[in-house]
matplotlib code that plots the C-alpha trace (Angstrom):
import matplotlib.pyplot as plt

x = [2.4, 2.7, 4.2, 6.3, 7.2, 5.6, 8.6, 6.9, 10.4, 10.7, 7.7, 10.0, 12.3, 9.3, 7.9, 11.3, 11.6, 8.2, 9.3, 12.5, 10.4, 8.1, 11.1, 12.5, 9.2, 7.9, 10.9, 11.0, 7.3, 7.7, 10.8, 9.2, 5.9, 7.8, 9.8, 6.8, 4.9, 7.7, 8.2, 4.5, 4.4, 7.4, 5.8, 2.5, 4.2, 6.2, 9.8, 10.5, 12.2, 10.8, 14.1, 14.6, 11.2, 11.7, 15.2, 13.7, 10.9, 13.2, 15.8, 13.2, 11.9, 15.4, 16.1, 12.9, 13.7, 17.2, 16.1, 13.6, 15.9, 17.9, 15.3, 15.7, 19.3, 20.6, 22.0, 18.5, 17.3, 20.3, 20.1, 16.4, 17.0, 19.8, 22.5, 25.8, 26.9, 30.0]
y = [-61.2, -63.6, -67.0, -68.0, -71.6, -72.6, -71.3, -70.5, -70.0, -66.6, -65.2, -63.8, -62.2, -60.6, -59.2, -57.8, -56.2, -54.7, -53.1, -51.8, -50.4, -48.6, -47.1, -45.9, -44.6, -42.6, -40.2, -39.8, -38.9, -36.4, -34.7, -34.6, -33.2, -30.5, -29.5, -29.5, -27.4, -24.9, -24.7, -24.3, -21.4, -19.8, -20.2, -18.7, -15.6, -15.3, -15.8, -19.2, -19.2, -21.8, -23.6, -24.1, -25.6, -27.9, -29.0, -29.7, -31.8, -33.8, -34.2, -35.6, -38.0, -39.2, -39.8, -41.8, -43.8, -44.6, -45.3, -48.0, -50.6, -50.7, -53.2, -55.5, -56.5, -59.7, -57.7, -56.7, -60.3, -61.7, -58.9, -59.4, -63.1, -62.3, -63.9, -62.2, -62.3, -64.5]
z = [-73.9, -76.8, -76.1, -79.2, -79.8, -76.5, -74.5, -71.2, -69.6, -71.4, -69.5, -66.7, -69.3, -71.2, -67.9, -67.0, -70.5, -70.2, -66.9, -68.6, -71.4, -69.0, -67.2, -70.5, -71.8, -68.8, -68.5, -72.3, -72.4, -69.5, -71.1, -74.6, -73.2, -71.2, -74.3, -76.5, -74.1, -73.8, -77.5, -78.2, -75.6, -77.3, -80.7, -79.6, -78.2, -81.4, -80.1, -81.5, -84.9, -87.3, -87.9, -84.2, -83.8, -86.8, -85.5, -82.1, -83.5, -85.8, -83.1, -80.7, -83.4, -84.0, -80.3, -79.9, -83.0, -81.8, -78.1, -78.9, -80.4, -77.1, -75.9, -78.9, -78.5, -77.0, -74.0, -73.0, -72.9, -71.1, -68.5, -68.1, -67.4, -65.0, -67.1, -68.2, -71.8, -72.0]

ax = plt.figure().add_subplot(projection="3d")
ax.plot(x, y, z, "-o")
ax.set_aspect("equal")
plt.show()
C-alpha cells in the first residue's frame, strides 16, 4: 500500500479495494484457465479451428482489459468507504 499525500484515512478504502480486486481476479483466473485448458485440448486433438481460437483469445483479452477499470472509478472508492454517491 502506498500512502499518497499523507492521507492515512484512505487505508481502510485501499484495503477494501484490494479485497474487491481479489474477488474479481480469482473467478476471472479460474474461468480463463478452464477455457484455455479446454481450447488447448481441442487444439491438440485437431478439432479447434484457428479463427475460433484467435477469437477466444482476443475476446478474453478484451474482457480482462475492460474489467480492470471497474476498480478505478469514483463508485469503487465511495462504496469501499461505505459512503453513497449523492
